[in-house]
SEKOL-84096 format. One record per residue (C-alpha): y, z, x; residue in three letters. Coordinates in steps of 0.02 Angstrom, whole numbers, padded with zeros to 5 digits, always signed. Each point is the difference from the previous one (the first is absolute). Layout:
<atoms>
YZXala ...
</atoms>
This chain:
<atoms>
-02794+00677+01452met +00186-00023+00013ser +00133-00096-00094gly +00187-00018-00015his +00089+00074-00149ala +00173-00053-00051glu +00130+00138+00001pro +00017+00087-00167glu +00165-00010-00093thr +00053+00150-00100arg +00150+00051-00102asp +00101+00115+00110pro +00036+00100-00156gly -00184+00047-00020asp -00051+00175+00048thr -00134-00054+00122gly -00189+00012+00002arg -00092+00108-00126pro -00004+00179+00053gly +00140-00017+00127ser +00163+00095-00011ala +00135-00097-00093pro +00131-00086+00105glu +00175+00075-00002ser +00120-00077-00123phe +00104-00139+00081pro +00168+00080-00036trp +00090-00092+00139leu -00065-00167-00062trp +00052+00037-00178met +00175+00059+00047ile +00027-00137+00129gly -00062-00139-00115ala +00107+00066-00142gly +00158+00009+00105leu -00030-00172+00074ala -00032-00073-00172ser +00159+00078-00071phe +00109-00056+00146ala -00067-00178-00003leu +00018-00002-00189gly +00185+00041+00014arg +00017-00134+00134leu -00092-00130-00104ser +00111+00038-00150thr +00145-00077+00095leu -00088-00168-00018leu +00000+00010-00190ala +00057-00163-00081val +00102+00026-00161pro -00016+00011-00146pro -00178+00068+00008gly -00087+00150+00076tyr -00121-00103+00109gly +00016-00001+00190val -00057-00152+00101pro -00076+00108+00139leu -00071+00169-00048trp -00055+00082+00163leu -00071+00161-00080pro -00143-00103-00074ala -00064-00038+00175gly +00033+00176+00063val -00100+00076-00143ala -00151-00112+00033leu +00002+00032+00188ala +00016+00188-00024ala -00141+00010-00127leu -00116-00101+00112leu +00042+00105+00152ala +00007+00175-00075ala -00099-00011-00161gly +00043+00008-00183thr +00036+00187+00001arg +00179-00034+00057ile +00044-00086-00164trp +00119+00138-00063pro +00122-00036+00143gly +00001-00185-00040leu +00024+00031-00186trp +00145+00120+00027leu +00084-00124+00118ala -00016-00141-00127ala +00061+00113-00141phe +00154+00057+00097ala +00042-00178+00054thr -00013-00068-00177asp +00093+00146-00077leu +00149-00030+00114leu +00002-00183-00050arg -00017+00024-00188tyr +00123+00144-00006gly +00142-00116+00051gly -00044-00158-00095asp +00107-00088-00130ala -00071+00095-00148ser +00128+00135+00040gly -00122+00135-00058ala -00019+00080+00172gly -00148+00113+00037leu -00058+00018-00179asp -00175+00011-00071arg -00028-00188+00003thr +00047-00008+00185ala -00125+00138+00040leu -00136-00084-00103leu +00035-00172+00074ala -00004+00069+00177ala -00164+00092-00036ala -00081-00157-00072leu +00055-00116+00140thr -00050+00127+00133ala -00171+00021-00081ser -00022-00189-00006ala +00046-00014+00184ala -00126+00135+00046leu -00136-00079-00107ala +00035-00165+00087gln -00014+00080+00173ala -00163+00089-00046leu -00075-00161-00068leu +00055-00095+00155ala -00081+00135+00108thr -00164-00015-00094arg +00002-00190+00009leu +00045+00006+00185ala -00148+00112+00040arg -00113-00115-00098ala +00065-00148+00100ser -00022+00085+00169ile -00165+00089-00036glu -00069-00087+00154ser +00130+00010+00140pro -00105-00115+00108ala +00022-00137-00130arg +00184+00035-00037phe +00055-00120+00136gly -00078-00144-00095glu +00130-00109-00090pro -00082+00022-00171ala -00002+00190+00014ala +00180+00007+00061ala +00057-00115-00141ala -00093+00106-00128arg +00084+00155+00070phe +00175-00074-00010leu -00027-00071-00174leu -00068+00162-00071ser +00129+00121+00071val +00147-00118-00029gly +00010-00123-00145pro -00139+00082-00102leu +00042+00185+00009ala +00188-00029-00010cys -00015-00060-00181leu -00004+00181-00059ile +00170+00068+00051ser +00100-00155-00049ala -00080-00010-00172thr +00009+00185-00047val +00172+00023+00078gly +00082-00149-00085thr -00071+00051-00170ala +00059+00180+00023ala +00175-00053+00048leu +00012-00117-00150his -00052+00137-00121glu +00088+00149+00081leu +00150-00065+00097arg +00055-00149-00102gly -00052-00139+00120leu +00040-00158-00103pro -00150-00102-00055ala +00081-00154+00077ser -00003+00086+00171ala -00180+00063-00008met -00085-00154+00074ala +00117-00013+00148gly -00009+00187+00029asn -00191-00004-00002trp -00008-00143+00125val +00122+00088+00118thr -00093+00165-00015trp -00171-00080+00027tyr +00060-00102+00149ala +00083+00152+00078gly -00157+00106-00009asp -00109-00143+00063thr +00114-00034+00148phe +00007+00186+00040gly -00189+00012+00007val -00023-00160+00101leu +00129+00055+00128leu -00097+00163+00021ala -00166-00092+00026ala +00016-00014+00191pro +00023+00188+00015phe -00145+00031-00119ile -00113-00108+00109ser +00041+00108+00151leu -00064+00160-00081val -00160-00068-00077leu -00146+00109+00056pro -00139-00077+00104gly +00084-00164+00042thr -00047-00062+00175his +00143-00038+00118glu -00037-00185+00011gly -00009-00020-00186arg +00154+00110-00020arg +00101-00125+00101arg -00065-00142-00106arg +00040+00096-00157ile +00176+00040+00059cys +00033-00180+00047ser -00057-00065-00169ala +00090+00133-00099val +00162-00018+00098phe -00001-00185-00041val -00022+00041-00184ile +00135+00132+00011ala +00115-00127+00079gly -00037-00118-00143leu +00040+00141-00122ala +00165+00028+00089gly +00042-00185-00012ala -00043+00004-00185leu +00112+00150-00022met +00146-00089+00081leu -00032-00149-00113ala -00003+00117-00149tyr +00165+00080+00051leu +00077-00173+00012ser -00068-00040-00172tyr +00068+00165-00067ser +00173-00039+00065gln -00004-00171-00083asn -00064+00080-00159glu +00140+00129+00007ala +00126-00142+00013gln -00078-00088-00148arg +00001+00163-00096ser +00185+00019+00039arg +00034-00175-00064glu -00099+00036-00159arg +00096+00161-00021phe +00167-00088+00017glu -00054-00129-00129glu -00058+00136-00120gln +00159+00101+00031ala +00105-00153-00040gly -00092-00025-00164gln +00019+00185-00042leu +00186-00005+00039ala +00018-00130-00136lys -00079+00123-00122leu +00146+00116+00036ile +00137-00130+00000ala -00060-00088-00158thr +00015+00147-00124pro +00166+00053+00076leu +00069-00176-00015ala -00065-00011-00179ala +00088+00164-00042thr +00161-00063+00078arg -00011-00162-00100asp -00030+00101-00157arg +00158+00101+00030leu +00099-00157+00039asn -00057-00065-00169ala +00062+00160-00082val +00168-00025+00086gly +00008-00179-00063ala -00037+00061-00176leu +00143+00125+00010ile +00122-00130+00065asn -00049-00129-00129ser +00016+00112-00153ser +00145+00090-00078val -00112+00141-00058thr -00185+00035+00024val -00086+00117-00120thr -00140+00118+00055pro -00124-00103-00101gly +00056-00162+00083glu -00010+00085+00171phe -00178+00059-00033ala -00053-00171-00064thr +00077-00086+00151phe -00088+00117+00121asn -00165-00027-00089glu +00019-00187+00023ser +00025+00015+00188ile -00117+00146+00031arg -00093-00023+00164gly -00074+00136+00110ser -00075+00156-00078asp +00092+00096+00134gly +00167-00013-00091val +00005+00145-00122thr +00180-00015-00061ala +00139-00129-00006ser +00178+00062-00017val +00174-00073-00021trp +00130+00126+00059ala +00179-00067-00018pro +00140+00059+00110arg +00108+00112-00106glu +00164-00021+00094ala +00077-00073+00156ala -00010+00097+00162gly -00148+00092+00080pro -00170-00008-00082val -00010+00181-00056asp -00090-00017-00166ala -00126-00127-00064leu -00062+00051-00172pro -00129-00129-00060pro +00053-00097-00153arg -00159-00102-00022leu -00172+00066+00046val -00173-00074-00017asp -00119+00132+00067ala -00181+00047-00020arg -00040+00157-00095glu +00016+00156+00106gly +00119-00073+00129glu +00141+00116-00053gly +00134-00134+00018ile +00127-00014-00141gly +00185-00018-00039pro +00031+00181+00047gly -00064-00021+00178val +00132-00038+00131asp -00073-00116+00133leu +00132+00061+00122ala -00092+00167+00002thr -00170-00081+00030arg +00047-00124+00136ile +00081+00040+00169pro +00186-00038-00003arg -00015-00096+00165ala -00119-00123-00084ala +00120-00027-00145leu +00147-00030+00115leu -00098-00121+00110arg -00053-00102-00150ala +00175+00000-00074ala +00086-00050+00163glu -00119-00138+00056his -00073-00062-00163gly -00175+00020+00067arg -00152+00078-00085pro -00050+00170+00069val -00151+00113-00012leu +00016+00188-00015ala -00119+00142-00039ala +00028+00097-00160asp +00081+00163+00053ser -00084+00106-00133gln -00139+00111+00071pro -00110-00041-00149ser +00013-00187+00035ser -00109-00014+00156ala -00058-00178+00024gly +00143-00069-00106arg +00132-00112+00078trp +00147-00098-00069trp +00052-00178+00034met +00183-00033-00036leu +00077-00171-00021val +00191+00002-00018pro +00065-00112-00138val +00170-00081+00028tyr +00113-00105-00106ala -00048-00182-00005ile +00057-00096+00153gly -00013+00141+00128val -00118-00043+00143ala -00133+00131+00039thr -00147+00018+00116gly -00184+00028-00033asn -00144+00100+00068leu -00037-00120+00143asp +00171-00042+00070glu +00155+00089+00062thr +00171-00028-00074val +00128-00021+00139ala +00150+00060-00101glu +00010+00138-00129pro +00014-00058-00179val +00144+00048-00113his -00041+00175-00060ala +00119-00019-00147asp -00112-00137-00069ala -00150+00117-00014leu -00057+00014-00181arg -00145+00119+00028gly -00179+00007+00060phe -00163-00071-00062ala -00129+00126+00056ala -00189+00010-00001ala -00100+00160+00022arg -00154-00037+00104ile -00167+00089+00007asp -00033-00037+00184val -00190+00031+00003pro -00020-00113-00151arg +00118-00133+00067leu -00095-00007+00165phe -00171+00018-00081gly -00060-00174+00046glu +00065+00020+00177phe -00088+00167+00021ser -00164-00069-00065ala +00011-00149+00118gly +00038+00111+00150ala -00146+00114-00044arg -00120-00147-00011arg +00062-00065+00168ala -00010+00172+00081gly +00185-00001+00046ile +00104+00157+00013ala +00182-00014-00051tyr +00160+00092-00032arg +00144-00075-00099val +00164+00083+00042arg +00178-00025-00058gly +00125-00040+00138leu +00163+00043-00086ala +00090+00162+00048pro -00026+00072-00175trp -00187-00030-00003his -00111+00154+00016pro -00111+00030+00152glu -00159-00012-00102val -00071-00177-00015pro +00009-00097-00162leu -00186-00028+00019ala -00128+00043+00133ala -00185-00014+00032gln -00100+00060+00150asp -00161-00098+00023val -00140+00056+00116pro -00021-00139+00126ala -00087+00084+00144gly +00149+00078+00086arg +00163+00085-00044ala +00133-00117-00067val +00140-00032+00125asp +00152-00009-00114trp +00114-00037+00148ser -00075-00176+00011arg +00071-00080-00155arg 
</atoms>
């Protein structure tokens, strides 16, 4: 009695038949698969679409599946180390600015473990789909194979990775959905593009059926490639829309800077008008007046400092002060020692408001806005326009000044930028402004912030 038995499929990572000597460990497979996965991972990273971490074509996903099917699951350490090293290099240079800290190590370990779990599940599902090589050439079996190793198994890495990056690396919640879709599509495309090569190494497939399998899978791989090109086109359009949204948000945020500065300037102009319209102003009247025009919480002191004599502005002792408790500003404080002389001269010569950092080391985050006050009838400039000709310095009566708590003044702006996931630096442009920004915020957005593009 005779019969025909179908060839047996077996995990190449198994040790063999009971009682037989164990097979040697596939070191070359493990090292080769790990190196190939790492190299292709670095190559695929070049396709990353900002601002997320997702890549539209992740070739290591296909390499891992092909290697596990060909050499067995015992080579998993090489694949895990390759994924860990690839992810660690990416997260160590992202926009969080933390470098290779504990969260980068943990995020890389989690995403590498998710990628390995995905590859192991895809391997198991692939073997279940091709348990009968003689039937694998049938359309239903081939479709089941492609569905299981691609769209189904690839749910793992995208889901775990996106969640880990949100919790550990500051991926904004608004970017999670787009990042997940990109990650999932990249892994799926990587697996589908590897499918033709997987079909060539399936054990027990007859030559005639192998050709049919290759033809069918190459068609599907071609379709996957076309879908990838369509996705890249979509990503470029989405990047353009994101840029337009960013510019709109940036314009709105810019108003949150300009508005409190303009309000502070108007407040000081009102103080100047009060001085010019009154013969004398008592401290009580000055405090009452400032209370009636109080605006931003960022203004911690309002000062009227008259010019003591004609000539250079060498001394500006405040005569009227309305300051919050603890500000340390009083009649005995000479503003000329707290504000750069260049700023005072520029304001006096051109009649234009100026901003200057408080020169006292204990006053970090405190700036001054100065508005020169001239005799009635002298034309002056404002914060938004340039005066062509210098004003008459002899007509300068003094300065209305406001001490500004910059973090508090820009509080609404900072909150808006944080919600929008926008990094910013606000710098002074005048020669007397310090190198440090007035305000700054670095926001993780998937890659290091390029401050040269501003």
